[in-house]
C-alpha positions as CSV (number, residue, x, y, z in Angstrom):
1,M,13.0,-1.6,13.8
2,I,9.7,-3.2,12.5
3,Q,5.8,-1.5,13.3
4,I,3.3,-3.5,12.7
5,E,-0.3,-1.0,13.2
6,M,-4.0,-2.3,12.1
7,L,-5.9,0.7,11.4
8,N,-9.8,1.4,9.9
9,V,-10.2,2.2,7.0
10,N,-13.7,3.1,6.5
11,E,-15.1,0.4,8.9
12,R,-13.0,-2.5,7.5
13,P,-9.1,-3.5,9.3
14,V,-6.2,-2.8,7.3
15,Q,-2.8,-4.3,8.7
16,G,0.0,-1.5,8.5
17,L,4.1,-2.8,8.7
18,R,6.8,-0.4,8.6
19,I,10.3,-1.2,8.2
20,V,12.9,1.5,9.7
21,A,15.9,1.3,7.3
22,P,18.3,1.5,9.3
23,G,21.0,4.4,9.8
24,G,18.2,6.9,10.5
25,E,18.2,9.9,8.6
26,G,17.3,10.4,5.3
27,H,16.6,6.7,4.8
28,P,13.4,5.9,3.0
29,N,10.9,3.6,5.1
30,M,9.0,0.9,3.2
31,L,5.7,0.4,4.4
32,V,2.8,-1.8,3.2
33,L,-1.0,-2.3,4.1
34,L,-2.4,-5.8,3.7
35,C,-6.0,-5.1,2.5
36,K,-8.4,-8.7,2.1
37,K,-7.3,-9.0,-1.4
38,G,-4.0,-7.1,-1.9
39,Y,-1.8,-4.6,-0.7
40,I,-0.4,-1.0,-1.3
41,M,3.1,-0.4,-1.2
42,C,5.2,2.5,-0.6
43,G,7.3,3.7,-3.8
44,Y,10.4,2.1,-2.2
45,L,9.0,-1.7,-3.4
46,N,8.2,-1.6,-7.0
47,T,5.1,-3.9,-9.3
48,N,7.3,-6.4,-11.0
49,T,7.6,-9.1,-8.7
50,A,3.8,-8.4,-7.9
51,E,2.9,-9.2,-11.3
52,V,4.7,-12.0,-11.5
53,V,2.7,-14.1,-8.9
54,N,-0.4,-12.4,-9.8
55,D,-0.6,-10.2,-6.6
56,A,-3.1,-7.0,-6.2
57,A,-0.9,-4.3,-5.5
58,A,-1.2,-0.6,-5.9
59,V,1.8,1.6,-5.2
60,I,1.8,5.0,-3.3
61,G,4.1,7.8,-2.3
62,G,4.1,8.4,1.4
63,S,6.2,7.5,4.8
64,T,3.4,7.3,7.1
65,F,0.7,4.8,7.1
66,E,-1.8,8.6,6.7
67,E,0.3,9.6,3.8
68,I,-0.6,6.4,2.0
69,L,-3.9,6.5,2.7
70,A,-4.3,9.9,1.5
71,N,-1.4,10.6,-1.2
72,P,-3.1,9.3,-4.6
73,V,-2.4,5.7,-6.5
74,K,1.4,5.9,-8.6
75,S,0.5,1.9,-10.6
76,V,-1.2,-0.9,-10.1
77,T,-0.7,-4.3,-11.2
78,P,-3.5,-6.1,-13.5
79,E,-5.3,-7.9,-10.6
80,A,-5.5,-5.1,-8.7
81,A,-7.3,-2.9,-11.5
82,A,-9.4,-6.2,-12.4
83,L,-10.5,-5.4,-8.5
84,G,-11.3,-1.8,-9.7
85,V,-8.2,0.2,-8.3
86,E,-7.4,3.1,-10.3
87,V,-4.0,5.3,-10.8
88,G,-5.0,9.0,-9.8
89,M,-7.4,7.2,-6.5
90,T,-6.5,8.3,-3.0
91,G,-5.1,5.1,-1.1
92,A,-8.1,4.8,1.8
93,E,-10.3,4.6,-1.7
94,A,-7.6,1.7,-2.7
95,A,-7.8,0.2,0.7
96,D,-11.9,-0.2,-0.3
97,K,-11.1,-1.5,-3.5
98,L,-8.8,-4.4,-1.7
99,N,-11.0,-5.1,1.0
100,G,-14.6,-5.3,-1.0
């Protein structure tokens, strides 16, 4: 199942995309938050491809949109760092930077 949800993060729109893994319980969902200048992705995904194609991306662990927005950034691409996204800031703070 694919779920798309519009989120409001500090008065700015962020589109949330959740892909529920087949197999149900125990399988992680894939989450992506699409911002104006880049995206936030869950720990299920990695930054290697994002770096190769010069995307601004941050990785944050979590299994819900709320967790992704509250949890700390684990890693960033150079393009996200150039926009001010830093390891340790919350997902909501990173979304602000990527929507700026």
